[in-house]
N, C-alpha and C positions, 0 to 999 in steps of 0.2 A: 949731304947737307940736310936731308929731310923735306917734308912737304912744305910748301909756301903757305904761311899763315894766311886765312882767308881775308878778303877786303870786307869792311863792315856792310858794303852794299850786297855782298854774297851770302850773308847770313840770314837766317829766317827771323821775321819780325816776332817780338815777344807774344804777340797775340796769337801768332800761328804755331806756337811750341807746345810741347808737352809741359805742362806748368810744374808739375813735381813728379819725380819718380824716386821711389823708395826701394833700396837693395840692402839685403842682408845676409851674412854668412856666405860670401862668395869672394872671389878675387876679381878685381877689376883692372883691365888692361886696355890697350890701344891696338887696333888693327886698322891701318890706313886712317880713313877719317871717321871711324866708328869706335865706339866705346864697347868692349866686351865684358860681359859677366859671365863668369865660369863658377859652377858648384857642381854638386855630385849628380845632377840631372843633366848636365851639358853646358854648352856656351850659347849666349843670346848676344846678338849684335844690336846696337842702339846707336842710331845716327846722332852724332854728337850736335850737329847744328840744328837739330830739332828739339833739343833738350834745354828746358829752362833752369831748373834746379835739380840736383842729384842729392838725395838725402841718403847718407851713409850710415846704416844702422850696426848693430853689434856683429861682429866676425867678419867684417869687411876688411879687405887689404887692397890698396890702390896703387898703381904704380906711378912713377914720375911722368912717364910718357902720356898716361891717361890723363893726369891733372893738367899737363901742358895743352892737350887738345881741348879739353874743357874750358881752359882760360881763353884760348885762341878763338873759340865758338862763342864766346860771350855767355857762357854757362856758369853757374855757381856751384859750390859743393858746400853742404852743411853736414857736420858730425852730429848725430843724433842717438838718442836711445831707441828701443823698439818702437816701431811706427811713429817715431818722431816725438814720443813724450818726454824727452830730454832734450835740452840743447847743450851742446858742449863748445862748439867752435865753428867758424865759417871761414871760407876763402873770400873771393871777390864777390861783389853783389851782382845780381842779375842784371841791374841798371847799367847802361852805358853812359849815362849822364847824371848830373845831380838834381834834376828838375823836381822830382817828387820830394827829395831832402830839403831843397830850398823851400818848396812850398810849405812843407811840415814845420820848418823853422820860422817862416814868416807868420803862418798862422798863429803859432803858439806864442809869438813875440808881441802880438797885438791883442789888447784887452777884448775888443770888440769881437774878432775873429776867433780868438780862442774860446770866448763864452759861447759863441755860436756852434763851435765844433763839439764843446762839452754838451750843450743842450741836444745836439743830434745824437751824441752817444746815449744820453738818458732817453731821448726820444725812441731809440731802437729798443729799449727795455720796456717802454710803455706804449705799446702799439695802439693807435686810435685815439691817444691823448695829445692836447695841445700843450707844448711845453716852451713855446717860442718866448713866452713873457715871464717865466719863471727865473728867480735868482738861483745862484749856485746853492745857497742855504736852503731854499725851498726844495730844490731838486735833491739834495742830500736827504732832507727829511723825507721825500716821497719814496726815494729808494730804500731807506732803512725800513719803513713801513712795508714796502713790497716783499723785501727779502725776509723779513720776519713772517710774513705770511706765506711765502714760499716753504720756509722751514716747516711751519705749522701744517701745511697742506701735506707734505711728504712723511711728516711724522704720524699724521692720522692715516694715511695711506698704508704705511709700512708697519705701523705699531711700535716704531722705535722712539723712546722717550727723548723729547728734545728740550734742554733747558736754556743753553745760549752757546754762541760760538766761542769756544775756548781752546787755546793751544800755547804751548811754551816752545820756543824756538830751540832752546837747548835740551828738551826733554820731550821727544816725540810721543812717547808711550804714556805721558801724564795725563792725556786726554781720553775721553770715553770713545768707544769703537766708531761712533758717527763723526765725531771730531778728527779722529786719526784718518779716517777715510777721505774726509773733507780736505784735510792738508795734503794728503798724497795725491788726490785727483787734481786740486788747484795747482800744486807744484808741476805736475805733468802737463796740464794745461798751459801753463806759462811757457813750458819749453816748446810746445808746438808753435804757439803764437810768435815766440821770439824767433824762431826759424824762419817764419813767413816775413817778419819785419826786417831782419837782415838780408833775406833774398830780395827785397824790394828796394833796398838801399835806404831805408829809412832809419831814423836815429832811435833806438830803444829807450833813451833816457828823456826824450823830449816829449813828455806827457801833457794832456790838455786837463784831465781831472786830477790824476796823480801828479806830483812834482817833487823835484829834489833827490830822486833815486836814480840809479843808472837803468832801472828796468820801468820806469814810470810810465812809458807808452806801451809796454807789454801788459801791465796791469789794467791800463784803460782798455785795451782790445779784449783782454781775457775776460773782463767783467761783463762783456756783452753776451757771454754765453754760459756763465755758471748756473743761472737758474734753469737752464735747458739741459745742460750736460752733466756737470759736476755734482750738483746738490742731489738731483734724483739718483744718481749712481751711488753716492754715499750711503744715502738711507737705504738703497737696495742692498748693499753689502753689510750694512750694520744690522739688517734684520736676521741675518744668520752669519755672525762674524767669522771669517776665516782665521786660522792660525797666524797667517802672513797677511795682515791687513794692508800695509803699504804695497807690498808685491802684488797682491791680487788686485788692488785698486789700480795700479799702474797697467797691469794687464787688461782688465776690464775696460778701461779708458782707450787702451790701444786698439782693442778690437771694435770699440764704438766709433772710432775715427777711421778705420781700415777703409781703404778705397780712394781716399784723396778728395772726396766731395768737400770735407771740412776745410782743407786746405784752399781750395778754390774759393769758398765761400769767405774764408778770412781775407784772401787777397782782394776780393771785390769789396768787402766792407771797408777795408783800409783806403782803397782808392776812392770810394764814394765818400767818406768822411773827409778827405783831403780835397776833394772836388767841390770847394765852397765858392759860390758866386758872390760877387760884390753886392752890397746894399746901396740904397740911395745915400749920396753923400760920401761913400767910401771909394778909395781909390784902388780898384782891384785889378788894374792892368798890369800892375808889377808884380801879381802873383802869378807864378809859372804854372803853366797847365801841365798836370802830371801825366796827362793822357796824349800830349804831344809826341809825335814819333820820336823814339829815343835815338839820340844822334851822339857820336863820338867826336864831339866838337870842342875844342878849347877855346874860351874867350876871355878877355880881360876886363875887369872892373873899371868903368870909367867915371864914377861919382856923378854921373848924369842920368837921364832918363833911360838910355840903353847901353849895354856892354858894346865893346868894340871887338873887332876881329883879332885873334891871337896869331902868331906866327908871322907878324909884320914888323919890320924895323921902323920905329917912330921917331927916331933921332935924325938930327940934320947930317947931310953927308959932309964928312971931314975934307973931303977934297974940294 
């Protein structure tokens, strides 16, 4: 009959797990309560209960039994490109409850909280500046000026001529080398961020600054890192353009993000952005706390102040 699935109380807390593990060019199988990764160098055993998210890169094959164990252990699987620079698909979320998703939905649905999260996002790009009183129009204007300055700075640093951001969706090679590199780097960054968002159980389409697109929240989070990561990388490559600009750009970004530190940083940034305290006059009590212990509990909406317990018969006894 196989091993008994573990109870929730037997599983490691999310905070105590390996956050992200990336594997490529190997066969992934199950041995007892461990995941095994086998390649030409041998076999490695990975305790499934200590794994948060498994990123499957190119050349991986995974067995049905391995996926079953990951699901039972509360882990998730995301199929990605090399070092996560592409997002393709994902299994179940790492979250066992919907609290972080509910918080995201509530924050984005209220003008006051949505504006505050958007300001926090811009504030992360303007360290040391007070953006608490700026409107969205003022924030967009300041961000536009900042990005133009970033482009000019790296143009002067590398000697790469910069005119403007220009690209055609249907013709990648119509742009100059730096614009091609920017498009490839940004697309790859979106893949990494998308992987983190779905692993946390958030909605990629519920953005605070961007809106109306299935990846709006992905663009919100990725924009936090472009000036630091993708823009300088693109200018570095354009200074001596390789024959395969998109391929070399993806590999360069892969190498830059190798090691997992960026994934952990992205997780922390998303959680901190969604941890918004209530202001005076604002009812923040009904905003779920994303850091409350993850519980596998089903409750029923009561159209009142609190939900009620699920799994209970609330009908009158017919007898």
